[in-house]
Backbone bond lengths (Angstrom), bond angles and torsions (degrees), N, CA, C in turn:
res aa  C-N    CA-C-N  psi(-1)  N-CA   C-N-CA  omega(-1)  CA-C   N-CA-C  phi
1 X - - - 1.448 - - 1.520 108.94 -
2 X 1.308 117.04 134.86 1.461 122.37 -179.08 1.520 111.53 -73.66
3 X 1.312 114.75 153.97 1.452 121.48 174.99 1.529 108.56 -70.30
4 X 1.312 117.71 154.10 1.465 122.21 179.33 1.527 109.98 -63.58
5 X 1.319 116.04 142.63 1.465 122.39 -179.05 1.537 111.03 -54.62
6 X 1.318 117.74 -45.56 1.464 120.67 -178.10 1.528 111.60 -63.72
7 X 1.326 117.19 -39.14 1.463 120.51 177.79 1.527 110.24 -65.26
8 X 1.336 116.02 -43.36 1.466 120.53 178.26 1.520 110.61 -60.74
9 X 1.332 118.07 -49.42 1.462 121.05 -179.31 1.529 111.14 -62.99
10 X 1.311 117.42 -38.60 1.467 120.57 178.10 1.516 112.00 -62.49
11 X 1.316 116.63 -42.21 1.464 120.20 178.55 1.528 110.95 -68.61
12 X 1.335 117.45 -39.71 1.471 120.50 179.82 1.525 112.09 -65.79
13 X 1.328 117.68 -26.45 1.474 120.64 177.20 1.534 111.29 -64.59
14 X 1.326 117.06 -18.57 1.465 121.68 -179.64 1.525 112.11 -86.98
15 X 1.336 117.42 -4.09 1.464 122.09 -179.69 1.526 108.70 -97.96
16 X 1.323 116.67 120.91 1.469 120.73 178.63 1.527 109.50 -77.58
17 X 1.319 115.59 136.10 1.460 122.01 179.11 1.523 109.60 -126.33
18 X 1.324 117.28 145.28 1.452 120.52 167.25 1.520 106.78 -68.14
19 X 1.328 116.35 141.94 1.457 120.51 178.10 1.522 107.80 -88.17
20 X 1.330 115.88 124.80 1.459 121.00 -176.29 1.517 111.15 -127.47
21 X 1.324 114.38 152.90 1.459 121.83 173.00 1.520 107.18 -121.05
22 X 1.331 115.78 122.40 1.463 120.87 174.78 1.525 107.39 -89.62
23 X 1.330 116.35 132.27 1.459 121.43 177.99 1.525 109.04 -123.99
24 X 1.317 115.74 158.11 1.452 121.24 176.71 1.521 109.01 -153.16
25 X 1.311 115.87 156.15 1.460 121.82 175.85 1.518 107.18 -155.36
26 X 1.312 116.07 143.53 1.461 120.97 179.74 1.510 110.56 161.26
27 X 1.333 117.19 -155.80 1.463 121.37 -176.35 1.533 114.13 -56.06
28 X 1.327 117.82 -32.14 1.471 121.65 -179.39 1.519 112.09 -84.20
29 X 1.327 117.42 -3.57 1.460 121.18 179.58 1.510 113.13 107.44
30 X 1.314 114.34 -179.92 1.455 123.75 -176.98 1.522 108.30 -105.30
31 X 1.322 116.17 134.62 1.464 119.53 -177.97 1.525 109.08 -157.67
32 X 1.324 115.92 161.51 1.452 121.90 175.82 1.510 110.39 -153.60
33 X 1.325 116.48 152.13 1.460 121.35 179.80 1.517 110.03 -154.33
34 X 1.328 115.77 144.06 1.458 121.50 173.79 1.528 108.16 -70.21
35 X 1.333 115.83 131.56 1.464 120.63 179.00 1.525 109.36 -129.07
36 X 1.310 115.87 146.32 1.464 118.86 -178.52 1.521 112.89 -105.45
37 X 1.308 117.63 -15.02 1.464 119.71 -177.99 1.519 110.18 -109.72
38 X 1.326 114.91 104.82 1.462 122.74 179.72 1.513 107.39 -147.79
39 X 1.334 116.96 136.92 1.461 119.53 175.15 1.517 110.55 -162.35
40 X 1.321 114.82 166.31 1.457 120.11 174.88 1.524 108.22 -77.86
41 X 1.324 115.26 151.35 1.453 121.66 177.26 1.522 109.62 -113.40
42 X 1.337 116.31 -43.81 1.460 121.24 -173.77 1.521 109.32 -156.43
43 X 1.329 116.63 148.93 1.467 121.38 172.06 1.522 110.68 -97.59
44 X 1.331 116.96 -20.72 1.467 122.29 -178.47 1.517 110.45 -130.35
45 X 1.315 120.42 88.80 1.457 128.81 0.73 1.530 110.27 -80.95
46 X 1.339 117.05 163.68 1.468 119.78 178.91 1.536 110.79 -66.23
47 X 1.335 115.91 115.78 1.461 122.45 179.25 1.517 109.29 -134.24
48 X 1.332 116.13 142.96 1.462 122.22 172.01 1.521 107.88 -129.18
49 X 1.325 115.33 164.67 1.454 119.05 173.38 1.512 110.05 -131.98
50 X 1.309 113.76 151.96 1.449 121.96 175.31 1.522 106.65 -136.21
51 X 1.321 116.22 141.31 1.463 120.56 178.97 1.521 108.17 -105.09
52 X 1.333 116.14 126.41 1.461 122.80 -177.20 1.524 109.00 -122.68
53 X 1.325 116.42 136.43 1.464 120.06 177.34 1.529 108.33 -54.85
54 X 1.317 117.77 124.54 1.469 123.09 -171.47 1.525 113.36 -55.99
55 X 1.310 117.72 -36.26 1.467 121.19 -176.75 1.522 113.25 -90.52
56 X 1.336 118.10 6.88 1.459 120.85 -175.85 1.523 112.78 -83.77
57 X 1.316 114.32 158.43 1.469 120.26 176.79 1.523 110.97 -64.41
58 X 1.341 117.55 -38.49 1.471 119.71 -178.70 1.529 110.11 -62.99
59 X 1.326 118.64 -38.65 1.464 120.99 179.94 1.524 110.50 -63.53
60 X 1.317 117.24 -46.82 1.463 120.85 179.94 1.520 111.23 -64.33
61 X 1.324 117.08 -40.53 1.459 121.10 -177.40 1.528 111.29 -69.79
62 X 1.326 117.66 -43.38 1.472 121.25 177.62 1.526 109.84 -61.56
63 X 1.305 116.20 -44.49 1.465 120.09 -179.56 1.521 111.34 -59.33
64 X 1.326 116.56 -47.83 1.465 120.14 -177.91 1.530 112.03 -70.12
65 X 1.329 116.79 -39.32 1.470 119.87 179.96 1.523 112.28 -72.44
66 X 1.325 117.40 -28.26 1.457 121.18 179.87 1.517 113.95 72.74
67 X 1.332 116.49 16.45 1.476 120.66 -178.89 1.523 109.40 -152.73
68 X 1.327 115.23 151.51 1.461 120.82 175.46 1.516 109.27 -156.06
69 X 1.321 115.45 164.36 1.456 122.06 173.63 1.518 107.37 -131.10
70 X 1.322 116.92 132.12 1.454 121.65 173.78 1.521 107.04 -99.42
71 X 1.326 115.99 118.35 1.457 123.44 -179.25 1.525 108.74 -106.18
72 X 1.326 117.71 117.28 1.463 122.22 177.16 1.519 106.79 -85.51
73 X 1.331 116.24 120.44 1.463 120.52 -172.96 1.525 113.01 -76.71
74 X 1.324 114.70 146.52 1.462 125.43 175.21 1.528 108.84 -68.53
75 X 1.323 117.53 150.96 1.465 121.59 -176.01 1.529 114.23 -58.40
76 X 1.327 118.07 -18.73 1.464 120.23 178.86 1.535 112.03 -101.54
77 X 1.331 117.44 17.46 1.469 120.89 -174.31 1.524 113.79 -108.62
78 X 1.331 117.84 31.09 1.463 119.73 177.69 1.528 110.62 -59.46
79 X 1.324 117.61 -30.87 1.463 120.60 178.51 1.534 111.05 -61.44
80 X 1.335 117.47 -34.78 1.469 119.99 177.13 1.527 111.13 -72.15
81 X 1.316 117.03 -38.33 1.462 119.96 176.93 1.525 109.65 -58.83
82 X 1.313 116.80 -43.09 1.463 121.48 178.96 1.524 111.19 -67.89
83 X 1.314 116.86 -42.12 1.474 121.94 -179.17 1.531 111.08 -58.65
84 X 1.342 116.62 -39.91 1.459 120.96 -176.48 1.525 113.03 -92.53
85 X 1.330 117.74 2.97 1.466 120.32 -178.55 1.519 111.16 -85.19
86 X 1.315 114.93 170.09 1.466 121.24 177.08 1.526 110.37 -98.72
87 X 1.308 117.16 16.38 1.465 120.76 -178.59 1.522 110.48 -69.98
88 X 1.311 117.13 153.01 1.466 120.27 176.54 1.533 110.53 -57.15
89 X 1.337 115.23 135.84 1.457 120.36 -179.92 1.514 113.77 91.76
90 X 1.337 117.55 -12.36 1.462 120.50 176.95 1.525 108.51 -71.48
91 X 1.337 117.88 154.44 1.467 119.77 179.54 1.526 111.49 -58.43
92 X 1.320 115.80 154.74 1.458 119.84 177.20 1.527 108.57 -64.65
93 X 1.325 118.30 152.98 1.468 120.60 -177.44 1.528 114.56 -50.72
94 X 1.313 118.22 -38.52 1.466 120.39 -178.75 1.523 112.13 -65.42
95 X 1.326 117.77 -22.72 1.467 121.75 -175.82 1.522 114.31 -97.75
96 X 1.310 119.15 -6.49 1.461 120.98 -170.11 1.527 114.09 -60.67
97 X 1.318 119.45 -38.73 1.465 121.59 -178.36 1.530 113.13 -90.30
98 X 1.322 117.19 -13.00 1.470 120.66 -178.93 1.524 110.37 -61.14
99 X 1.325 115.92 124.23 1.457 120.94 177.44 1.516 115.30 79.25
100 X 1.323 118.11 2.28 1.464 121.39 178.44 1.531 108.14 -94.16
101 X 1.329 116.46 125.17 1.465 120.85 -178.94 1.526 110.08 -65.18
102 X 1.330 115.44 125.88 1.464 120.62 179.26 1.521 108.90 -156.54
103 X 1.311 114.99 166.26 1.464 122.36 176.29 1.521 107.53 -129.40
104 X 1.308 116.61 155.19 1.465 121.22 178.04 1.530 108.26 -75.09
105 X 1.325 116.13 122.55 1.455 120.67 -179.95 1.518 111.72 -92.04
106 X 1.312 116.51 175.13 1.470 121.82 173.79 1.521 107.14 -58.25
107 X 1.288 117.73 133.21 1.456 121.42 -176.74 1.511 112.30 90.02
108 X 1.332 117.37 -11.90 1.453 121.13 173.95 1.503 117.50 99.24
109 X 1.327 119.37 -16.22 1.462 120.96 -177.91 1.524 110.93 -74.90
110 X 1.338 117.22 143.89 1.460 120.46 -179.92 1.534 113.08 -64.30
111 X 1.333 114.90 135.88 1.462 123.01 171.83 1.522 105.41 -103.19
112 X 1.314 117.39 119.07 1.464 121.30 -177.36 1.524 110.55 -71.92
113 X 1.340 115.22 136.51 1.458 120.50 176.78 1.534 108.68 -61.47
114 X 1.290 116.66 144.29 1.466 123.79 178.00 1.524 114.29 67.86
115 X 1.316 118.42 16.36 1.471 119.49 173.70 1.525 108.07 -66.35
116 X 1.309 117.11 142.67 1.464 122.13 177.07 1.523 109.60 -66.57
117 X 1.324 115.01 -38.29 1.464 122.62 175.89 1.514 107.15 -153.26
118 X 1.322 115.98 150.94 1.464 120.86 176.55 1.521 108.44 -140.95
119 X 1.326 115.73 139.34 1.461 123.48 -178.02 1.521 108.08 -123.52
120 X 1.322 116.76 103.52 1.467 121.59 178.62 1.526 107.97 -85.19
121 X 1.331 116.57 127.30 1.463 120.91 -169.66 1.521 113.64 -134.11
122 X 1.331 113.38 154.07 1.460 123.21 169.19 1.521 105.84 -107.20
123 X 1.340 116.72 130.15 1.463 121.20 -179.89 1.526 109.74 -64.02
124 X 1.336 116.46 127.97 1.465 120.72 177.57 1.524 112.51 -114.35
125 X 1.337 116.68 -23.80 1.465 119.87 -176.69 1.518 109.72 -157.70
126 X 1.310 116.15 140.68 1.464 121.95 174.75 1.521 107.23 -131.70
127 X 1.333 115.49 125.61 1.457 121.45 -178.61 1.517 109.15 -127.71
128 X 1.307 116.78 137.22 1.455 121.74 176.38 1.523 108.99 -81.12
129 X 1.331 116.44 133.67 1.470 121.70 178.06 1.522 108.49 -144.67
130 X 1.309 117.53 102.38 1.461 121.20 -178.04 1.516 110.69 60.84
131 X 1.330 116.40 -127.76 1.467 121.83 -178.30 1.525 113.05 -84.37
132 X 1.322 117.52 0.93 1.463 121.40 -173.53 1.526 113.14 -124.47
133 X 1.320 114.16 164.91 1.457 122.21 168.87 1.517 107.05 -106.67
134 X 1.314 116.83 133.90 1.452 122.13 173.42 1.529 105.16 -95.20
135 X 1.321 115.66 113.98 1.460 121.29 -176.79 1.520 108.16 -107.41
136 X 1.326 116.54 117.01 1.464 122.36 178.37 1.516 107.30 -98.49
137 X 1.323 115.16 135.67 1.451 119.70 179.16 1.513 112.52 -130.15
138 X 1.337 115.46 139.76 1.455 121.35 171.81 1.522 106.88 -77.73
139 X 1.317 117.10 126.96 1.458 121.40 -177.77 1.522 109.05 -78.58
140 X 1.336 114.86 118.77 1.462 121.76 -179.35 1.517 111.95 -92.02
141 X 1.334 116.31 -31.22 1.466 121.60 -179.49 1.519 108.78 -158.71
142 X 1.320 115.50 151.53 1.462 121.59 175.47 1.519 109.21 -132.55
143 X 1.308 114.88 156.25 1.462 120.58 166.37 1.516 105.89 -140.09
144 X 1.303 116.25 145.15 1.463 120.50 -177.54 1.513 109.49 -146.67
145 X 1.322 115.13 137.38 1.459 121.54 177.87 1.516 110.16 -111.06
146 X 1.316 115.14 -169.06 1.465 121.24 -177.59 1.521 113.20 -103.03
147 X 1.327 118.22 -9.33 1.462 121.49 -174.68 1.530 111.03 -68.83
148 X 1.304 115.56 159.98 1.466 121.39 178.08 1.526 109.68 -80.29
149 X 1.334 116.99 144.85 1.465 120.60 180.00 1.528 112.18 -82.33
150 X 1.316 114.76 156.70 1.451 121.83 170.79 1.527 107.61 -77.75
151 X 1.314 117.12 136.74 1.463 121.96 179.58 1.524 110.14 -114.80
152 X 1.314 115.86 160.97 1.458 122.40 174.31 1.515 106.78 -128.06
153 X 1.327 115.93 123.25 1.461 121.52 -176.55 1.514 109.19 -148.82
154 X 1.310 116.72 129.61 1.461 123.11 175.54 1.529 112.36 55.73
155 X 1.332 115.85 39.03 1.462 120.98 176.01 1.510 114.84 79.17
156 X 1.336 117.26 11.72 1.463 120.85 -178.44 1.520 110.47 -137.60
157 X 1.335 115.25 155.97 1.457 119.83 173.02 1.522 108.27 -77.66
158 X 1.317 115.64 145.91 1.457 121.81 -178.57 1.523 108.48 -143.48
159 X 1.297 115.83 168.62 1.462 120.28 176.34 1.523 108.75 -120.69
160 X 1.313 114.72 155.37 1.460 120.59 179.26 1.516 108.81 -89.55
161 X 1.298 115.78 134.26 1.457 120.27 174.13 1.514 106.22 -96.53
162 X 1.303 115.60 114.94 1.470 119.08 -178.57 1.515 109.81 -73.63
163 X 1.313 114.17 131.15 1.449 120.08 178.15 1.508 106.87 -143.52
164 X 1.274 115.83 122.63 1.456 120.15 178.07 1.526 107.13 -93.48
165 X 1.309 115.20 122.64 1.457 118.65 177.91 1.517 108.31 -128.97
166 X 1.279 114.05 153.40 1.463 120.33 178.68 1.511 107.33 -110.41
167 X 1.312 115.40 124.45 1.461 119.12 176.97 1.520 109.21 -75.79
168 X 1.311 117.00 150.27 1.471 119.48 179.19 1.527 110.51 -65.08
169 X 1.301 115.24 158.06 1.469 120.89 178.33 1.519 109.51 -60.68
170 X 1.330 117.43 150.96 1.466 119.96 179.02 1.528 111.03 -52.60
171 X 1.333 114.70 134.89 1.460 120.40 178.01 1.517 113.94 86.79
172 X 1.341 117.79 -5.89 1.460 120.93 -179.80 1.522 108.38 -101.44
173 X 1.323 116.69 119.26 1.454 120.82 178.61 1.529 109.27 -80.91
174 X 1.291 115.59 146.89 1.464 122.09 -178.73 1.524 107.05 -144.25
175 X 1.292 117.76 136.67 1.471 121.14 -178.51 1.517 111.71 -60.08
176 X 1.336 117.92 -31.28 1.459 121.32 -179.66 1.525 111.70 -83.08
177 X 1.306 117.96 -14.52 1.461 122.28 -177.46 1.527 110.09 -132.90
178 X 1.345 117.11 70.85 1.465 118.88 -178.37 1.522 111.00 -62.74
179 X 1.308 115.52 151.10 1.469 120.51 -179.75 1.499 109.85 -106.79
């Protein structure tokens, strides 16, 4: 038996995510949307996945274009996350990329200016999973900067506090690093 939807959503609110915008351009047109489910799949070959609401315009457009770019937003880019979201008051889908600085990436999808990292991809697999499509892409090109990413945690945008720590040597117990 599955866990209750509210319990699942409550627990997922405790998981910090990088805020990303998936973009696409091609025969089906240019579009972008804020997405919360993005991760690496493999380094050999380089693959990432993004989960898109199955009935959304971004899912249909990415599928038809066969390409997408995942843009990891800079910690000061909450305005872009809102612009590309489906929240009430956000721009209509046709207007989301208008006036947003971007460059054409490998595969054709827009790479947003000032992205902390961007993964330009060719769609290799699309799988239906519940209310979403899991879209796997072969990474054709990447760019990465040094800035901190924007995070989403507990229904709010957050920033990462960089802290360099050294883990104890193997076999050495430490009160700050329980084994």
